[in-house]
PyMOL Python script that loads the backbone (N, CA, C, O; Angstrom):
from pymol import cmd

cmd.read_pdbstr("""\
ATOM      1  N   UNK A   1     113.899  79.500  51.130  1.00  0.00           N
ATOM      2  CA  UNK A   1     115.305  78.603  50.858  1.00  0.00           C
ATOM      3  C   UNK A   1     115.276  77.187  51.510  1.00  0.00           C
ATOM      4  O   UNK A   1     116.107  76.289  51.375  1.00  0.00           O
ATOM      5  N   UNK A   2     114.331  77.191  52.118  1.00  0.00           N
ATOM      6  CA  UNK A   2     114.271  75.809  52.597  1.00  0.00           C
ATOM      7  C   UNK A   2     113.067  74.954  51.497  1.00  0.00           C
ATOM      8  O   UNK A   2     112.551  73.984  52.051  1.00  0.00           O
ATOM      9  N   UNK A   3     112.794  75.102  50.665  1.00  0.00           N
ATOM     10  CA  UNK A   3     112.189  74.373  49.607  1.00  0.00           C
ATOM     11  C   UNK A   3     112.995  73.675  48.659  1.00  0.00           C
ATOM     12  O   UNK A   3     112.632  72.726  47.963  1.00  0.00           O
ATOM     13  N   UNK A   4     114.456  74.382  48.693  1.00  0.00           N
ATOM     14  CA  UNK A   4     115.250  73.380  47.929  1.00  0.00           C
ATOM     15  C   UNK A   4     115.557  72.334  48.369  1.00  0.00           C
ATOM     16  O   UNK A   4     115.531  71.309  47.687  1.00  0.00           O
ATOM     17  N   UNK A   5     115.965  72.373  49.784  1.00  0.00           N
ATOM     18  CA  UNK A   5     116.472  70.482  50.340  1.00  0.00           C
ATOM     19  C   UNK A   5     115.587  69.786  49.750  1.00  0.00           C
ATOM     20  O   UNK A   5     115.839  69.016  48.824  1.00  0.00           O
ATOM     21  N   UNK A   6     114.129  70.051  50.371  1.00  0.00           N
ATOM     22  CA  UNK A   6     112.868  69.360  50.103  1.00  0.00           C
ATOM     23  C   UNK A   6     112.785  68.647  48.642  1.00  0.00           C
ATOM     24  O   UNK A   6     112.665  67.478  48.273  1.00  0.00           O
ATOM     25  N   UNK A   7     112.902  69.884  47.994  1.00  0.00           N
ATOM     26  CA  UNK A   7     113.045  69.485  46.166  1.00  0.00           C
ATOM     27  C   UNK A   7     114.008  68.602  45.928  1.00  0.00           C
ATOM     28  O   UNK A   7     113.737  67.737  45.096  1.00  0.00           O
ATOM     29  N   UNK A   8     115.200  68.572  46.494  1.00  0.00           N
ATOM     30  CA  UNK A   8     116.240  68.131  46.112  1.00  0.00           C
ATOM     31  C   UNK A   8     116.592  66.667  46.662  1.00  0.00           C
ATOM     32  O   UNK A   8     117.587  66.073  46.245  1.00  0.00           O
ATOM     33  N   UNK A   9     115.606  66.035  47.752  1.00  0.00           N
ATOM     34  CA  UNK A   9     115.321  65.200  48.577  1.00  0.00           C
ATOM     35  C   UNK A   9     114.504  64.196  47.583  1.00  0.00           C
ATOM     36  O   UNK A   9     114.798  63.022  47.353  1.00  0.00           O
ATOM     37  N   UNK A  10     113.295  65.014  46.994  1.00  0.00           N
ATOM     38  CA  UNK A  10     112.483  64.639  46.056  1.00  0.00           C
ATOM     39  C   UNK A  10     112.759  64.064  44.893  1.00  0.00           C
ATOM     40  O   UNK A  10     112.339  62.970  44.516  1.00  0.00           O
ATOM     41  N   UNK A  11     113.747  65.082  44.087  1.00  0.00           N
ATOM     42  CA  UNK A  11     114.546  64.349  43.087  1.00  0.00           C
ATOM     43  C   UNK A  11     115.404  62.852  43.812  1.00  0.00           C
ATOM     44  O   UNK A  11     115.190  61.704  43.423  1.00  0.00           O
ATOM     45  N   UNK A  12     116.140  63.141  44.650  1.00  0.00           N
ATOM     46  CA  UNK A  12     116.612  61.962  45.255  1.00  0.00           C
ATOM     47  C   UNK A  12     115.705  60.737  45.324  1.00  0.00           C
ATOM     48  O   UNK A  12     116.133  59.748  44.728  1.00  0.00           O
ATOM     49  N   UNK A  13     114.643  60.635  45.884  1.00  0.00           N
ATOM     50  CA  UNK A  13     113.716  59.532  45.858  1.00  0.00           C
ATOM     51  C   UNK A  13     113.388  58.855  44.597  1.00  0.00           C
ATOM     52  O   UNK A  13     113.386  57.671  44.259  1.00  0.00           O
ATOM     53  N   UNK A  14     113.058  60.170  43.890  1.00  0.00           N
ATOM     54  CA  UNK A  14     112.442  59.460  42.407  1.00  0.00           C
ATOM     55  C   UNK A  14     113.752  59.015  41.483  1.00  0.00           C
ATOM     56  O   UNK A  14     113.521  58.190  40.600  1.00  0.00           O
ATOM     57  N   UNK A  15     115.039  59.480  41.621  1.00  0.00           N
ATOM     58  CA  UNK A  15     116.143  59.250  40.990  1.00  0.00           C
ATOM     59  C   UNK A  15     116.356  57.557  41.383  1.00  0.00           C
ATOM     60  O   UNK A  15     116.305  56.678  40.524  1.00  0.00           O
ATOM     61  N   UNK A  16     116.593  57.307  42.791  1.00  0.00           N
ATOM     62  CA  UNK A  16     116.771  56.438  43.237  1.00  0.00           C
ATOM     63  C   UNK A  16     116.042  54.988  43.096  1.00  0.00           C
ATOM     64  O   UNK A  16     116.497  53.848  43.007  1.00  0.00           O
ATOM     65  N   UNK A  17     114.647  55.541  43.112  1.00  0.00           N
ATOM     66  CA  UNK A  17     113.038  54.534  42.531  1.00  0.00           C
ATOM     67  C   UNK A  17     113.611  54.099  41.472  1.00  0.00           C
ATOM     68  O   UNK A  17     113.778  52.901  41.240  1.00  0.00           O
ATOM     69  N   UNK A  18     114.044  55.232  40.571  1.00  0.00           N
ATOM     70  CA  UNK A  18     114.529  54.547  38.726  1.00  0.00           C
ATOM     71  C   UNK A  18     115.645  53.707  38.944  1.00  0.00           C
ATOM     72  O   UNK A  18     115.687  52.592  38.424  1.00  0.00           O
ATOM     73  N   UNK A  19     116.553  54.138  39.666  1.00  0.00           N
ATOM     74  CA  UNK A  19     117.612  53.297  39.606  1.00  0.00           C
ATOM     75  C   UNK A  19     117.358  51.773  39.928  1.00  0.00           C
ATOM     76  O   UNK A  19     117.677  50.820  39.217  1.00  0.00           O
ATOM     77  N   UNK A  20     116.672  51.743  41.238  1.00  0.00           N
ATOM     78  CA  UNK A  20     116.488  50.115  41.691  1.00  0.00           C
ATOM     79  C   UNK A  20     115.574  49.706  40.994  1.00  0.00           C
ATOM     80  O   UNK A  20     115.328  48.567  41.390  1.00  0.00           O
ATOM     81  N   UNK A  21     114.939  49.963  40.203  1.00  0.00           N
ATOM     82  CA  UNK A  21     114.207  49.156  39.022  1.00  0.00           C
ATOM     83  C   UNK A  21     114.732  48.723  38.040  1.00  0.00           C
ATOM     84  O   UNK A  21     114.676  47.535  37.725  1.00  0.00           O
ATOM     85  N   UNK A  22     115.516  49.880  37.188  1.00  0.00           N
ATOM     86  CA  UNK A  22     116.462  49.255  36.363  1.00  0.00           C
ATOM     87  C   UNK A  22     117.129  48.245  36.698  1.00  0.00           C
ATOM     88  O   UNK A  22     117.148  47.241  35.986  1.00  0.00           O
ATOM     89  N   UNK A  23     118.009  48.358  38.211  1.00  0.00           N
ATOM     90  CA  UNK A  23     119.216  47.306  38.500  1.00  0.00           C
ATOM     91  C   UNK A  23     118.418  46.092  38.798  1.00  0.00           C
ATOM     92  O   UNK A  23     118.911  44.966  38.735  1.00  0.00           O
ATOM     93  N   UNK A  24     117.015  46.353  39.166  1.00  0.00           N
ATOM     94  CA  UNK A  24     116.382  44.870  39.208  1.00  0.00           C
ATOM     95  C   UNK A  24     115.659  44.511  37.998  1.00  0.00           C
ATOM     96  O   UNK A  24     114.779  43.651  37.988  1.00  0.00           O
ATOM     97  N   UNK A  25     116.045  45.194  36.945  1.00  0.00           N
ATOM     98  CA  UNK A  25     115.459  44.638  35.494  1.00  0.00           C
ATOM     99  C   UNK A  25     114.356  44.663  34.985  1.00  0.00           C
ATOM    100  O   UNK A  25     113.931  44.022  34.024  1.00  0.00           O
ATOM    101  N   UNK A  26     113.499  45.963  36.095  1.00  0.00           N
ATOM    102  CA  UNK A  26     111.734  45.936  35.614  1.00  0.00           C
ATOM    103  C   UNK A  26     111.623  47.285  34.859  1.00  0.00           C
ATOM    104  O   UNK A  26     110.573  47.653  34.333  1.00  0.00           O
ATOM    105  N   UNK A  27     112.661  47.926  34.843  1.00  0.00           N
ATOM    106  CA  UNK A  27     112.903  48.796  33.503  1.00  0.00           C
ATOM    107  C   UNK A  27     113.825  48.371  32.751  1.00  0.00           C
ATOM    108  O   UNK A  27     114.878  48.063  33.310  1.00  0.00           O
ATOM    109  N   UNK A  28     113.728  48.222  31.279  1.00  0.00           N
ATOM    110  CA  UNK A  28     114.735  47.658  30.629  1.00  0.00           C
ATOM    111  C   UNK A  28     114.915  48.693  29.437  1.00  0.00           C
ATOM    112  O   UNK A  28     114.002  49.488  29.213  1.00  0.00           O
ATOM    113  N   UNK A  29     115.805  48.699  28.846  1.00  0.00           N
ATOM    114  CA  UNK A  29     116.314  49.751  27.619  1.00  0.00           C
ATOM    115  C   UNK A  29     117.801  50.837  27.945  1.00  0.00           C
ATOM    116  O   UNK A  29     118.110  51.987  27.636  1.00  0.00           O
ATOM    117  N   UNK A  30     118.330  49.912  28.597  1.00  0.00           N
ATOM    118  CA  UNK A  30     119.615  51.052  29.644  1.00  0.00           C
ATOM    119  C   UNK A  30     120.380  49.970  29.942  1.00  0.00           C
ATOM    120  O   UNK A  30     120.028  48.826  30.231  1.00  0.00           O
ATOM    121  N   UNK A  31     121.582  50.499  29.832  1.00  0.00           N
ATOM    122  CA  UNK A  31     123.119  49.545  30.082  1.00  0.00           C
ATOM    123  C   UNK A  31     122.683  49.392  31.321  1.00  0.00           C
ATOM    124  O   UNK A  31     122.582  48.169  31.420  1.00  0.00           O
ATOM    125  N   UNK A  32     122.178  50.118  32.893  1.00  0.00           N
ATOM    126  CA  UNK A  32     121.684  49.893  33.775  1.00  0.00           C
ATOM    127  C   UNK A  32     120.914  49.059  34.075  1.00  0.00           C
ATOM    128  O   UNK A  32     120.656  48.943  35.273  1.00  0.00           O
ATOM    129  N   UNK A  33     120.293  48.216  33.151  1.00  0.00           N
ATOM    130  CA  UNK A  33     119.306  47.270  33.564  1.00  0.00           C
ATOM    131  C   UNK A  33     120.128  45.655  33.988  1.00  0.00           C
ATOM    132  O   UNK A  33     121.135  45.246  33.409  1.00  0.00           O
ATOM    133  N   UNK A  34     119.603  45.121  34.814  1.00  0.00           N
ATOM    134  CA  UNK A  34     119.513  43.925  35.594  1.00  0.00           C
ATOM    135  C   UNK A  34     121.351  43.978  35.997  1.00  0.00           C
ATOM    136  O   UNK A  34     122.132  43.038  35.846  1.00  0.00           O
ATOM    137  N   UNK A  35     121.692  45.398  36.542  1.00  0.00           N
ATOM    138  CA  UNK A  35     122.965  45.565  37.038  1.00  0.00           C
ATOM    139  C   UNK A  35     122.722  45.541  38.291  1.00  0.00           C
ATOM    140  O   UNK A  35     121.797  46.283  38.622  1.00  0.00           O
ATOM    141  N   UNK A  36     123.448  44.680  39.507  1.00  0.00           N
ATOM    142  CA  UNK A  36     123.215  44.403  40.592  1.00  0.00           C
ATOM    143  C   UNK A  36     123.784  45.976  41.427  1.00  0.00           C
ATOM    144  O   UNK A  36     123.167  46.410  42.400  1.00  0.00           O
ATOM    145  N   UNK A  37     124.861  46.593  40.934  1.00  0.00           N
ATOM    146  CA  UNK A  37     125.164  48.008  41.716  1.00  0.00           C
ATOM    147  C   UNK A  37     123.924  49.074  41.864  1.00  0.00           C
ATOM    148  O   UNK A  37     123.737  49.857  42.795  1.00  0.00           O
ATOM    149  N   UNK A  38     123.213  48.903  40.809  1.00  0.00           N
ATOM    150  CA  UNK A  38     121.919  49.986  40.688  1.00  0.00           C
ATOM    151  C   UNK A  38     121.015  49.472  41.444  1.00  0.00           C
ATOM    152  O   UNK A  38     120.199  50.304  41.841  1.00  0.00           O
ATOM    153  N   UNK A  39     120.832  48.304  41.830  1.00  0.00           N
ATOM    154  CA  UNK A  39     119.821  47.695  42.899  1.00  0.00           C
ATOM    155  C   UNK A  39     120.219  47.819  44.364  1.00  0.00           C
ATOM    156  O   UNK A  39     119.490  47.516  45.308  1.00  0.00           O
ATOM    157  N   UNK A  40     121.423  48.285  44.443  1.00  0.00           N
ATOM    158  CA  UNK A  40     122.354  48.753  45.466  1.00  0.00           C
ATOM    159  C   UNK A  40     122.060  50.379  46.068  1.00  0.00           C
ATOM    160  O   UNK A  40     121.503  50.944  47.009  1.00  0.00           O
ATOM    161  N   UNK A  41     122.833  50.680  44.846  1.00  0.00           N
ATOM    162  CA  UNK A  41     122.509  52.281  44.969  1.00  0.00           C
ATOM    163  C   UNK A  41     121.283  53.329  44.789  1.00  0.00           C
ATOM    164  O   UNK A  41     121.165  54.518  45.083  1.00  0.00           O
ATOM    165  N   UNK A  42     120.509  52.476  44.243  1.00  0.00           N
ATOM    166  CA  UNK A  42     119.168  53.490  44.491  1.00  0.00           C
ATOM    167  C   UNK A  42     118.318  53.015  45.707  1.00  0.00           C
ATOM    168  O   UNK A  42     117.500  53.844  46.107  1.00  0.00           O
ATOM    169  N   UNK A  43     118.348  52.303  46.099  1.00  0.00           N
ATOM    170  CA  UNK A  43     117.552  52.016  47.798  1.00  0.00           C
ATOM    171  C   UNK A  43     118.204  53.257  48.730  1.00  0.00           C
ATOM    172  O   UNK A  43     117.522  53.857  49.560  1.00  0.00           O
ATOM    173  N   UNK A  44     119.829  53.597  48.437  1.00  0.00           N
ATOM    174  CA  UNK A  44     120.962  54.003  49.230  1.00  0.00           C
ATOM    175  C   UNK A  44     120.061  55.445  48.879  1.00  0.00           C
ATOM    176  O   UNK A  44     119.375  56.146  49.623  1.00  0.00           O
ATOM    177  N   UNK A  45     120.364  55.557  47.474  1.00  0.00           N
ATOM    178  CA  UNK A  45     120.101  57.073  47.374  1.00  0.00           C
ATOM    179  C   UNK A  45     118.568  57.825  47.736  1.00  0.00           C
ATOM    180  O   UNK A  45     118.304  58.986  48.050  1.00  0.00           O
ATOM    181  N   UNK A  46     117.675  56.583  47.536  1.00  0.00           N
ATOM    182  CA  UNK A  46     116.113  56.999  47.955  1.00  0.00           C
ATOM    183  C   UNK A  46     116.380  57.167  49.446  1.00  0.00           C
ATOM    184  O   UNK A  46     115.793  58.175  49.838  1.00  0.00           O
ATOM    185  N   UNK A  47     117.006  56.593  50.364  1.00  0.00           N
ATOM    186  CA  UNK A  47     116.785  56.764  51.435  1.00  0.00           C
ATOM    187  C   UNK A  47     117.456  57.992  52.360  1.00  0.00           C
ATOM    188  O   UNK A  47     117.164  58.245  53.529  1.00  0.00           O
ATOM    189  N   UNK A  48     118.567  58.779  51.403  1.00  0.00           N
ATOM    190  CA  UNK A  48     119.421  59.574  51.872  1.00  0.00           C
ATOM    191  C   UNK A  48     118.335  60.959  51.406  1.00  0.00           C
ATOM    192  O   UNK A  48     118.413  62.074  51.922  1.00  0.00           O
ATOM    193  N   UNK A  49     117.345  60.568  50.322  1.00  0.00           N
ATOM    194  CA  UNK A  49     116.535  61.758  49.872  1.00  0.00           C
ATOM    195  C   UNK A  49     115.292  61.761  50.926  1.00  0.00           C
ATOM    196  O   UNK A  49     114.708  62.840  51.024  1.00  0.00           O
ATOM    197  N   UNK A  50     114.907  60.883  51.577  1.00  0.00           N
ATOM    198  CA  UNK A  50     113.727  60.733  51.955  1.00  0.00           C
ATOM    199  C   UNK A  50     114.248  61.487  53.625  1.00  0.00           C
ATOM    200  O   UNK A  50     113.541  62.329  54.180  1.00  0.00           O
ATOM    201  N   UNK A  51     115.525  61.006  54.194  1.00  0.00           N
ATOM    202  CA  UNK A  51     116.245  61.919  55.068  1.00  0.00           C
ATOM    203  C   UNK A  51     116.180  63.095  54.991  1.00  0.00           C
ATOM    204  O   UNK A  51     115.571  63.725  55.855  1.00  0.00           O
ATOM    205  N   UNK A  52     116.770  63.698  53.968  1.00  0.00           N
ATOM    206  CA  UNK A  52     116.967  64.977  53.296  1.00  0.00           C
ATOM    207  C   UNK A  52     115.630  65.605  53.765  1.00  0.00           C
ATOM    208  O   UNK A  52     115.670  66.381  54.720  1.00  0.00           O
ATOM    209  N   UNK A  53     114.492  65.336  53.188  1.00  0.00           N
ATOM    210  CA  UNK A  53     113.168  66.044  52.998  1.00  0.00           C
ATOM    211  C   UNK A  53     112.639  65.841  54.618  1.00  0.00           C
ATOM    212  O   UNK A  53     111.873  66.693  55.069  1.00  0.00           O
ATOM    213  N   UNK A  54     113.038  64.767  55.424  1.00  0.00           N
ATOM    214  CA  UNK A  54     112.608  64.939  56.891  1.00  0.00           C
ATOM    215  C   UNK A  54     113.601  66.119  57.524  1.00  0.00           C
ATOM    216  O   UNK A  54     113.141  66.938  58.320  1.00  0.00           O
ATOM    217  N   UNK A  55     114.860  66.143  57.152  1.00  0.00           N
ATOM    218  CA  UNK A  55     115.420  67.129  58.299  1.00  0.00           C
ATOM    219  C   UNK A  55     114.821  68.277  57.835  1.00  0.00           C
ATOM    220  O   UNK A  55     114.391  69.085  58.657  1.00  0.00           O
ATOM    221  N   UNK A  56     114.691  68.542  56.317  1.00  0.00           N
ATOM    222  CA  UNK A  56     113.682  70.275  56.156  1.00  0.00           C
ATOM    223  C   UNK A  56     112.831  70.347  56.346  1.00  0.00           C
ATOM    224  O   UNK A  56     112.398  71.465  56.068  1.00  0.00           O
ATOM    225  N   UNK A  57     111.775  69.361  56.953  1.00  0.00           N
ATOM    226  CA  UNK A  57     110.363  69.867  57.013  1.00  0.00           C
ATOM    227  C   UNK A  57     110.764  69.817  58.306  1.00  0.00           C
ATOM    228  O   UNK A  57     110.181  70.821  58.716  1.00  0.00           O
ATOM    229  N   UNK A  58     111.646  69.141  59.757  1.00  0.00           N
ATOM    230  CA  UNK A  58     111.576  69.495  60.860  1.00  0.00           C
ATOM    231  C   UNK A  58     112.258  70.822  61.110  1.00  0.00           C
ATOM    232  O   UNK A  58     112.280  71.246  62.265  1.00  0.00           O
ATOM    233  N   UNK A  59     112.724  71.405  60.291  1.00  0.00           N
ATOM    234  CA  UNK A  59     113.464  72.591  60.791  1.00  0.00           C
ATOM    235  C   UNK A  59     112.687  73.845  60.293  1.00  0.00           C
ATOM    236  O   UNK A  59     113.050  74.993  60.553  1.00  0.00           O
ATOM    237  N   UNK A  60     111.688  73.560  59.622  1.00  0.00           N
ATOM    238  CA  UNK A  60     110.874  74.686  59.216  1.00  0.00           C
ATOM    239  C   UNK A  60     109.856  74.877  60.436  1.00  0.00           C
ATOM    240  O   UNK A  60     109.161  75.892  60.483  1.00  0.00           O
ATOM    241  N   UNK A  61     109.769  73.813  61.496  1.00  0.00           N
ATOM    242  CA  UNK A  61     108.550  74.431  62.565  1.00  0.00           C
ATOM    243  C   UNK A  61     109.349  75.181  63.395  1.00  0.00           C
ATOM    244  O   UNK A  61     108.851  75.810  64.329  1.00  0.00           O
TER     245      UNK A  61
END
""", "prot")
cmd.dss("prot")
cmd.show_as("cartoon", "prot")
cmd.util.cbc("prot")
cmd.orient("prot")
């Protein structure tokens, strides 16, 4: 059951990276392109995802 938090954290990191790239204008073709809010929320989501993965992995041992 601990694989679920790791998988969720990994998805959060990927989505956060996509949001960041869209917010910064590197990924075009979306209403999110060049929007500052996504450039801010993306790294926050990715950071939470990393934290979730770290906590889940530490609890395994």
